[in-house]
C-alpha positions in Angstrom: -30.1 6.9 -8.2 -27.9 8.2 -10.9 -25.8 6.3 -13.4 -22.6 6.8 -11.4 -24.2 5.5 -8.2 -25.5 2.4 -10.1 -22.0 1.7 -11.3 -20.5 2.1 -7.9 -23.0 -0.4 -6.6 -22.1 -2.8 -9.5 -18.4 -2.5 -8.6 -19.1 -3.1 -4.9 -21.0 -6.2 -5.9 -17.9 -7.4 -7.9 -15.6 -6.7 -4.9 -17.9 -8.7 -2.6 -18.9 -11.7 -4.9 -15.8 -12.1 -7.1 -13.0 -10.8 -4.9 -14.2 -11.6 -1.4 -13.6 -8.1 -0.3 -16.0 -5.9 1.7 -15.4 -2.5 0.0 -14.9 0.8 1.7 -17.8 2.5 -0.1 -16.4 6.0 0.4 -13.0 5.1 -1.1 -14.7 3.1 -3.9 -16.8 6.1 -4.8 -13.7 8.4 -4.9 -11.8 5.9 -7.1 -14.7 5.5 -9.4 -15.0 9.3 -9.7 -11.3 9.4 -10.3 -11.7 7.2 -13.4 -13.6 10.0 -15.0 -15.7 9.5 -18.1 -14.1 6.1 -18.8 -16.6 4.4 -16.5 -19.4 5.3 -19.0 -17.7 3.8 -22.0 -18.1 0.0 -22.4 -14.6 -0.5 -23.7 -12.7 1.9 -21.4 -14.7 0.7 -18.3 -12.9 -2.6 -18.3 -9.3 -3.6 -18.2 -8.2 -6.1 -20.9 -6.0 -8.2 -18.6 -4.7 -10.4 -21.3 -3.2 -7.5 -23.2 0.3 -6.5 -22.0 -0.1 -3.0 -23.4 -3.2 -2.5 -21.3 -1.5 -3.6 -18.1 1.4 -1.3 -18.9 -1.1 1.6 -19.2 -2.5 0.7 -15.8 1.0 0.7 -14.4 2.1 4.0 -16.0 -1.1 6.1 -15.8 -2.5 4.9 -12.5 0.3 3.5 -10.3 3.1 5.8 -11.3 1.2 9.0 -12.3 -1.9 8.9 -10.0 -0.5 7.1 -7.0 3.0 8.4 -7.3 4.8 5.1 -7.1 8.2 4.5 -8.5 8.3 2.1 -11.5 9.7 -1.3 -10.7 8.8 -5.0 -11.0 6.7 -4.9 -7.9 4.1 -2.8 -9.7 3.4 -5.4 -12.4 3.5 -8.1 -9.7 0.7 -6.2 -7.8 -1.4 -5.8 -11.0 -1.1 -9.5 -11.7 -2.0 -10.3 -8.0 -5.1 -8.1 -8.3 -6.1 -9.8 -11.5 -5.6 -13.2 -9.9 -7.9 -12.1 -7.0 -10.5 -10.8 -9.5 -10.3 -14.1 -11.3 -8.4 -14.6 -14.6 -11.5 -16.2 -16.2 -13.7 -13.2 -15.2 -14.5 -11.6 -18.6 -15.3 -8.1 -17.3 -12.7 -6.7 -15.0 -13.9 -3.3 -14.2 -11.2 -0.5 -14.1 -12.6 1.0 -10.9 -12.4 -2.3 -9.1 -8.8 -2.9 -10.2 -7.8 0.6 -9.3 -9.6 0.2 -5.9 -7.7 -3.0 -5.1 -4.4 -1.5 -6.2 -5.0 1.6 -4.1 -5.6 -0.7 -1.1 -2.7 -2.9 -1.9 -0.2 0.0 -1.9 -1.9 1.7 1.1 -2.5 4.9 -1.0 -6.0 5.6 0.3 -4.8 9.1 1.3 -4.5 10.1 -2.3 -8.3 10.1 -2.4 -8.6 11.8 1.0 
């Protein structure tokens, strides 16, 4: 098993144990691949949920640019809801897990079709 497959399994474990979600493994793999090399960098692999600038980056670069959503207050509300599901006290919030949950939240799975 390669490094990427190990990471996908780790993210699936987080979705199951910390978020109470049974992941669609095909979609999770596609979202993980879509994160690019960031998943291999310890700092970029996670989302600093307490930093407003980081959340703004998730909104702009992922929700608006990648998923094609229109900017509005509902985007930040969704990000905050996903972080709440993940657990605010959870230290490592993996980018692929957050992106996966946001993709499902907005029903944008077809983007990764």
